C-alpha positions as CSV (number, residue, x, y, z in Angstrom):
1,M,-1.2,-27.5,15.5
2,T,1.3,-25.1,16.6
3,A,1.1,-21.2,15.0
4,A,3.5,-20.0,13.4
5,V,5.5,-17.8,15.2
6,C,6.4,-14.5,12.9
7,L,9.4,-12.0,12.1
8,P,12.3,-13.6,14.0
9,K,12.7,-10.0,16.2
10,C,9.0,-10.2,17.2
11,R,8.6,-13.6,18.5
12,R,5.0,-13.0,18.7
13,V,2.0,-15.5,16.8
14,W,2.1,-14.4,13.6
15,K,-1.6,-14.1,13.7
16,S,-1.7,-11.5,16.6
17,C,0.8,-9.1,14.8
18,P,-0.8,-6.4,12.8
19,P,2.7,-5.6,11.3
20,C,4.1,-9.1,10.4
21,R,0.1,-9.5,9.2
22,Y,0.7,-6.5,7.0
23,A,4.2,-7.0,5.7
24,A,3.6,-11.3,4.5
25,N,0.0,-9.4,2.6
26,A,1.5,-6.2,1.4
27,V,4.4,-8.3,-0.4
28,R,1.4,-11.2,-1.6
29,R,-0.7,-8.2,-3.3
30,T,2.4,-6.1,-4.1
31,M,4.0,-8.6,-6.4
32,N,7.1,-7.4,-4.7
33,K,6.6,-4.2,-6.4
34,M,8.0,-1.7,-4.0
35,A,7.3,2.2,-3.6
36,Y,8.5,4.6,-1.0
37,V,6.2,6.3,1.0
38,R,7.3,8.9,3.8
39,P,7.1,8.3,7.0
40,E,4.6,10.7,7.9
41,Y,2.8,9.4,5.5
42,H,3.0,6.2,6.2
43,D,2.1,6.8,10.0
44,R,-1.6,9.0,8.8
45,I,-2.0,6.1,6.2
46,M,-2.0,3.1,9.1
47,R,-3.8,5.3,11.4
48,I,-6.8,5.6,8.5
49,T,-6.2,2.0,7.7
50,R,-6.9,0.8,11.4
51,V,-10.0,2.8,11.9
52,I,-11.9,2.9,8.7
53,G,-10.4,-0.6,8.1
54,H,-11.1,-2.4,10.9
55,D,-7.5,-3.7,10.7
56,R,-8.3,-5.7,7.6
57,L,-7.3,-2.7,4.7
58,S,-3.9,-3.2,4.3
59,L,-1.3,0.2,3.1
60,S,-1.1,-1.4,-0.1
61,A,-5.1,-1.5,-0.9
62,Y,-5.5,1.8,0.6
63,I,-2.8,3.3,-1.6
64,D,-4.1,1.3,-4.5
65,H,-7.7,2.7,-3.9
66,V,-6.3,6.1,-3.5
67,L,-4.3,6.3,-7.0
68,T,-7.6,4.5,-8.4
69,H,-9.7,7.3,-7.3
70,H,-6.8,10.0,-8.6
71,F,-6.4,8.3,-11.9
72,N,-10.3,8.5,-12.4
73,Q,-10.6,11.9,-11.1
74,C,-7.4,13.4,-13.3
75,E,-7.5,11.1,-16.5
76,E,-8.0,13.8,-18.9
77,A,-5.3,16.2,-17.3
78,I,-3.2,13.8,-17.0
79,K,-3.4,12.6,-20.5
80,S,-3.0,17.0,-21.7
81,L,0.0,17.1,-19.6
82,Y,1.5,14.1,-20.6
83,A,0.5,15.0,-24.4
84,R,2.1,18.0,-24.0
85,N,5.5,17.2,-22.6
86,Y,6.1,14.1,-24.8
87,D,8.8,13.8,-27.7
88,A,7.9,11.6,-29.7
89,V,11.1,9.4,-31.2
90,F,10.1,9.7,-34.9
């Protein structure tokens, strides 16, 4: 059995190429939902996930954890601001 080659420009074996592994996993885990992340945040998050995640934590999983924590911590404030700025249609 031969190893799958990753992205055409890369030409490395898929399992030995972290960016290609991430790209494959991110698309699967996010169900094709995309979000823009500033380049400097992307670089910072990738460094964090490499170190604390031991190369097993994807960028999308890290962002999911951060947002979960944010929503849990700020739920009441978000609800209050939403209610204050929401204009009912009827």
